[in-house]
PyMOL commands that place a pseudoatom at each C-alpha (Angstrom):
pseudoatom trace, name=CA, resn=UNK, resi=1, chain=A, elem=C, hetatm=0, pos=[6.003, 22.147, -0.315]
pseudoatom trace, name=CA, resn=UNK, resi=2, chain=A, elem=C, hetatm=0, pos=[7.347, 20.469, -3.423]
pseudoatom trace, name=CA, resn=UNK, resi=3, chain=A, elem=C, hetatm=0, pos=[10.007, 18.287, -1.783]
pseudoatom trace, name=CA, resn=UNK, resi=4, chain=A, elem=C, hetatm=0, pos=[7.634, 15.873, -0.079]
pseudoatom trace, name=CA, resn=UNK, resi=5, chain=A, elem=C, hetatm=0, pos=[8.316, 12.149, -0.736]
pseudoatom trace, name=CA, resn=UNK, resi=6, chain=A, elem=C, hetatm=0, pos=[4.972, 11.817, -2.509]
pseudoatom trace, name=CA, resn=UNK, resi=7, chain=A, elem=C, hetatm=0, pos=[5.960, 14.580, -4.961]
pseudoatom trace, name=CA, resn=UNK, resi=8, chain=A, elem=C, hetatm=0, pos=[9.387, 13.224, -5.953]
pseudoatom trace, name=CA, resn=UNK, resi=9, chain=A, elem=C, hetatm=0, pos=[9.603, 11.468, -9.306]
pseudoatom trace, name=CA, resn=UNK, resi=10, chain=A, elem=C, hetatm=0, pos=[11.076, 7.967, -9.404]
pseudoatom trace, name=CA, resn=UNK, resi=11, chain=A, elem=C, hetatm=0, pos=[14.262, 7.945, -11.477]
pseudoatom trace, name=CA, resn=UNK, resi=12, chain=A, elem=C, hetatm=0, pos=[15.308, 4.449, -12.684]
pseudoatom trace, name=CA, resn=UNK, resi=13, chain=A, elem=C, hetatm=0, pos=[19.004, 5.406, -12.649]
pseudoatom trace, name=CA, resn=UNK, resi=14, chain=A, elem=C, hetatm=0, pos=[18.754, 5.765, -8.869]
pseudoatom trace, name=CA, resn=UNK, resi=15, chain=A, elem=C, hetatm=0, pos=[17.468, 2.237, -8.174]
pseudoatom trace, name=CA, resn=UNK, resi=16, chain=A, elem=C, hetatm=0, pos=[20.847, 1.219, -6.713]
pseudoatom trace, name=CA, resn=UNK, resi=17, chain=A, elem=C, hetatm=0, pos=[21.385, 4.454, -4.774]
pseudoatom trace, name=CA, resn=UNK, resi=18, chain=A, elem=C, hetatm=0, pos=[21.541, 4.518, -0.981]
pseudoatom trace, name=CA, resn=UNK, resi=19, chain=A, elem=C, hetatm=0, pos=[18.059, 4.855, 0.475]
pseudoatom trace, name=CA, resn=UNK, resi=20, chain=A, elem=C, hetatm=0, pos=[17.171, 7.062, 3.426]
pseudoatom trace, name=CA, resn=UNK, resi=21, chain=A, elem=C, hetatm=0, pos=[14.088, 6.262, 5.481]
pseudoatom trace, name=CA, resn=UNK, resi=22, chain=A, elem=C, hetatm=0, pos=[12.191, 8.012, 8.256]
pseudoatom trace, name=CA, resn=UNK, resi=23, chain=A, elem=C, hetatm=0, pos=[12.108, 5.036, 10.617]
pseudoatom trace, name=CA, resn=UNK, resi=24, chain=A, elem=C, hetatm=0, pos=[12.898, 1.391, 11.177]
pseudoatom trace, name=CA, resn=UNK, resi=25, chain=A, elem=C, hetatm=0, pos=[9.446, 0.235, 10.034]
pseudoatom trace, name=CA, resn=UNK, resi=26, chain=A, elem=C, hetatm=0, pos=[10.082, 1.766, 6.597]
pseudoatom trace, name=CA, resn=UNK, resi=27, chain=A, elem=C, hetatm=0, pos=[13.489, 0.064, 6.463]
pseudoatom trace, name=CA, resn=UNK, resi=28, chain=A, elem=C, hetatm=0, pos=[11.986, -3.315, 7.383]
pseudoatom trace, name=CA, resn=UNK, resi=29, chain=A, elem=C, hetatm=0, pos=[9.261, -2.965, 4.737]
pseudoatom trace, name=CA, resn=UNK, resi=30, chain=A, elem=C, hetatm=0, pos=[11.801, -2.028, 2.058]
pseudoatom trace, name=CA, resn=UNK, resi=31, chain=A, elem=C, hetatm=0, pos=[14.072, -4.931, 3.012]
pseudoatom trace, name=CA, resn=UNK, resi=32, chain=A, elem=C, hetatm=0, pos=[11.174, -7.403, 2.943]
pseudoatom trace, name=CA, resn=UNK, resi=33, chain=A, elem=C, hetatm=0, pos=[10.145, -6.199, -0.516]
pseudoatom trace, name=CA, resn=UNK, resi=34, chain=A, elem=C, hetatm=0, pos=[13.685, -6.486, -1.882]
pseudoatom trace, name=CA, resn=UNK, resi=35, chain=A, elem=C, hetatm=0, pos=[14.138, -9.902, -0.245]
pseudoatom trace, name=CA, resn=UNK, resi=36, chain=A, elem=C, hetatm=0, pos=[11.005, -11.207, -1.924]
pseudoatom trace, name=CA, resn=UNK, resi=37, chain=A, elem=C, hetatm=0, pos=[12.265, -9.978, -5.309]
pseudoatom trace, name=CA, resn=UNK, resi=38, chain=A, elem=C, hetatm=0, pos=[15.513, -11.956, -4.924]
pseudoatom trace, name=CA, resn=UNK, resi=39, chain=A, elem=C, hetatm=0, pos=[13.618, -15.268, -4.811]
pseudoatom trace, name=CA, resn=UNK, resi=40, chain=A, elem=C, hetatm=0, pos=[16.609, -16.876, -3.108]
pseudoatom trace, name=CA, resn=UNK, resi=41, chain=A, elem=C, hetatm=0, pos=[16.940, -19.182, -0.102]
pseudoatom trace, name=CA, resn=UNK, resi=42, chain=A, elem=C, hetatm=0, pos=[16.660, -17.351, 3.211]
pseudoatom trace, name=CA, resn=UNK, resi=43, chain=A, elem=C, hetatm=0, pos=[18.600, -18.163, 6.373]
pseudoatom trace, name=CA, resn=UNK, resi=44, chain=A, elem=C, hetatm=0, pos=[16.823, -17.329, 9.616]
pseudoatom trace, name=CA, resn=UNK, resi=45, chain=A, elem=C, hetatm=0, pos=[19.234, -16.628, 12.470]
pseudoatom trace, name=CA, resn=UNK, resi=46, chain=A, elem=C, hetatm=0, pos=[17.692, -16.487, 15.934]
pseudoatom trace, name=CA, resn=UNK, resi=47, chain=A, elem=C, hetatm=0, pos=[19.423, -14.537, 18.688]
pseudoatom trace, name=CA, resn=UNK, resi=48, chain=A, elem=C, hetatm=0, pos=[20.800, -16.301, 21.748]
pseudoatom trace, name=CA, resn=UNK, resi=49, chain=A, elem=C, hetatm=0, pos=[20.149, -14.477, 24.997]
pseudoatom trace, name=CA, resn=UNK, resi=50, chain=A, elem=C, hetatm=0, pos=[22.220, -14.385, 28.122]
pseudoatom trace, name=CA, resn=UNK, resi=51, chain=A, elem=C, hetatm=0, pos=[20.579, -14.054, 30.570]
pseudoatom trace, name=CA, resn=UNK, resi=52, chain=A, elem=C, hetatm=0, pos=[17.219, -15.385, 29.369]
pseudoatom trace, name=CA, resn=UNK, resi=53, chain=A, elem=C, hetatm=0, pos=[15.490, -12.198, 30.560]
pseudoatom trace, name=CA, resn=UNK, resi=54, chain=A, elem=C, hetatm=0, pos=[17.272, -10.301, 27.740]
pseudoatom trace, name=CA, resn=UNK, resi=55, chain=A, elem=C, hetatm=0, pos=[14.742, -11.791, 25.317]
pseudoatom trace, name=CA, resn=UNK, resi=56, chain=A, elem=C, hetatm=0, pos=[12.100, -9.414, 26.703]
pseudoatom trace, name=CA, resn=UNK, resi=57, chain=A, elem=C, hetatm=0, pos=[14.139, -6.252, 26.015]
pseudoatom trace, name=CA, resn=UNK, resi=58, chain=A, elem=C, hetatm=0, pos=[12.892, -4.025, 23.182]
pseudoatom trace, name=CA, resn=UNK, resi=59, chain=A, elem=C, hetatm=0, pos=[15.175, -3.981, 20.116]
pseudoatom trace, name=CA, resn=UNK, resi=60, chain=A, elem=C, hetatm=0, pos=[15.320, -0.175, 20.231]
pseudoatom trace, name=CA, resn=UNK, resi=61, chain=A, elem=C, hetatm=0, pos=[16.752, -0.386, 23.748]
pseudoatom trace, name=CA, resn=UNK, resi=62, chain=A, elem=C, hetatm=0, pos=[19.462, -2.681, 22.355]
pseudoatom trace, name=CA, resn=UNK, resi=63, chain=A, elem=C, hetatm=0, pos=[20.623, -0.273, 19.608]
pseudoatom trace, name=CA, resn=UNK, resi=64, chain=A, elem=C, hetatm=0, pos=[18.386, -1.903, 16.998]
pseudoatom trace, name=CA, resn=UNK, resi=65, chain=A, elem=C, hetatm=0, pos=[19.428, -5.528, 17.530]
pseudoatom trace, name=CA, resn=UNK, resi=66, chain=A, elem=C, hetatm=0, pos=[16.560, -7.763, 16.453]
pseudoatom trace, name=CA, resn=UNK, resi=67, chain=A, elem=C, hetatm=0, pos=[15.503, -11.154, 17.833]
pseudoatom trace, name=CA, resn=UNK, resi=68, chain=A, elem=C, hetatm=0, pos=[15.629, -12.676, 14.344]
pseudoatom trace, name=CA, resn=UNK, resi=69, chain=A, elem=C, hetatm=0, pos=[17.926, -11.877, 11.419]
pseudoatom trace, name=CA, resn=UNK, resi=70, chain=A, elem=C, hetatm=0, pos=[17.044, -12.941, 7.868]
pseudoatom trace, name=CA, resn=UNK, resi=71, chain=A, elem=C, hetatm=0, pos=[19.865, -13.308, 5.331]
pseudoatom trace, name=CA, resn=UNK, resi=72, chain=A, elem=C, hetatm=0, pos=[19.318, -14.125, 1.676]
pseudoatom trace, name=CA, resn=UNK, resi=73, chain=A, elem=C, hetatm=0, pos=[21.755, -15.682, -0.746]
pseudoatom trace, name=CA, resn=UNK, resi=74, chain=A, elem=C, hetatm=0, pos=[23.004, -12.865, -2.979]
pseudoatom trace, name=CA, resn=UNK, resi=75, chain=A, elem=C, hetatm=0, pos=[21.692, -10.068, -0.769]
pseudoatom trace, name=CA, resn=UNK, resi=76, chain=A, elem=C, hetatm=0, pos=[23.796, -6.985, -0.153]
pseudoatom trace, name=CA, resn=UNK, resi=77, chain=A, elem=C, hetatm=0, pos=[23.963, -5.445, 3.289]
pseudoatom trace, name=CA, resn=UNK, resi=78, chain=A, elem=C, hetatm=0, pos=[25.892, -2.833, 5.182]
pseudoatom trace, name=CA, resn=UNK, resi=79, chain=A, elem=C, hetatm=0, pos=[27.061, -2.988, 8.770]
pseudoatom trace, name=CA, resn=UNK, resi=80, chain=A, elem=C, hetatm=0, pos=[26.356, 0.299, 10.484]
pseudoatom trace, name=CA, resn=UNK, resi=81, chain=A, elem=C, hetatm=0, pos=[27.662, -0.596, 13.916]
pseudoatom trace, name=CA, resn=UNK, resi=82, chain=A, elem=C, hetatm=0, pos=[29.861, -3.299, 15.368]
pseudoatom trace, name=CA, resn=UNK, resi=83, chain=A, elem=C, hetatm=0, pos=[29.130, -4.089, 18.991]
for i in range(1, 83): cmd.bond("trace and resi %d" % i, "trace and resi %d" % (i + 1))
show_as sticks, trace
zoom trace
């Protein structure tokens, strides 16, 4: 098959295009790489849990909500769901 990700050529004009990934691990890796390239201050926002037992719930069971959110000065982001 010729349409496998490993066979697709990288086109510089598409650097700013929307990216599609197979899973959340790929998204996290991409975001970490882009965050490191920004070389900007990073704010770490820790979740508050109510009740305290909510801290033990898997992020996938909470619609992808993470325990820690990292925001960089100058970073672009998109909200995909408002809860």
